[in-house]
C-alpha positions in Angstrom: 0.0 0.3 -0.2 2.7 2.3 0.6 4.2 1.7 -2.7 0.8 3.4 -4.3 1.4 6.6 -2.4 5.3 6.7 -2.6 7.8 7.4 -5.4 11.1 5.7 -5.2 14.5 8.4 -6.5 14.7 7.0 -9.6 10.6 7.6 -10.1 10.9 10.9 -9.1 14.0 12.1 -10.9 11.9 10.9 -13.8 9.1 13.1 -12.9 11.1 15.9 -12.5 13.6 15.3 -15.6 16.9 15.1 -13.3 19.3 13.2 -12.0 18.6 10.6 -9.7 22.3 11.7 -8.2 20.7 15.3 -7.9 17.9 13.9 -5.5 21.2 12.7 -3.6 22.7 15.9 -3.1 19.4 17.5 -2.0 18.7 14.9 0.8 22.6 15.5 2.2 22.2 19.5 2.1 18.8 19.6 3.5 16.9 20.5 0.2 13.8 19.0 -1.6 11.2 17.4 -0.5 11.2 15.5 2.9 11.6 11.7 2.5 11.5 8.2 4.3 14.5 5.8 4.6 13.1 2.0 5.4 15.4 -1.0 5.2 18.0 0.9 3.0 15.4 2.3 0.3 14.3 6.0 0.1 10.9 6.7 -0.3 9.5 10.1 -1.5 5.5 10.3 -0.1 3.3 12.0 -2.8 1.6 14.2 -0.6 5.3 15.3 0.3 6.4 15.6 -3.6 3.2 17.9 -4.4 3.6 19.9 -1.2 7.1 20.8 -2.2 6.3 21.2 -5.8 3.7 23.9 -4.7 6.6 25.5 -2.2 8.7 25.9 -5.8 5.9 27.9 -7.7 6.7 31.4 -8.8 4.8 33.9 -10.9 6.2 36.2 -13.4 6.1 39.8 -12.2 4.6 42.6 -14.2 7.3 45.4 -15.5 5.9 47.9 -12.6 6.4 45.1 -9.5 9.8 44.3 -10.7 10.8 48.2 -11.0 9.4 48.7 -7.8 11.6 45.6 -6.2 15.0 46.9 -7.9 14.4 50.8 -7.1 14.5 51.8 -10.6 15.5 55.4 -11.1 15.8 56.8 -14.3 19.3 58.2 -14.1 20.5 55.1 -13.5 19.7 53.9 -17.4 20.8 57.1 -19.1 24.4 57.1 -20.0 26.7 58.7 -18.5 28.7 60.7 -21.1 32.0 60.4 -18.7 31.9 57.1 -18.3 31.6 56.2 -22.1 34.3 58.0 -22.9 36.7 55.8 -20.9 38.3 53.0 -22.4 37.7 49.6 -20.5 
C-alpha cells in the first residue's frame, strides 16, 4: 500500500526530469522534499512531493512590480558621457 503513495528516487527523478544524483545531493544538503528511509530504500511520499512542488511555484512579475523591487531610477538607465568616453 505504501508503494502506491510513494515514489523512489529514480521515479521522482524521472517525474522532474533531473538526475537521481541531484536528489541524493539535495538529501545530503537538506534541500528538496521530505523523504523516508526504510530498510535502506529512499521513498518520497506523494503528499510531500506535491507540497514541495507547490512551494516552488513562482509567478512572473509585472514590469511595474519588478521596477518597484529594484528601485528603478531613470538616471540609472541614462548613459554617463564621462564613463562612456573612458576605455574599458
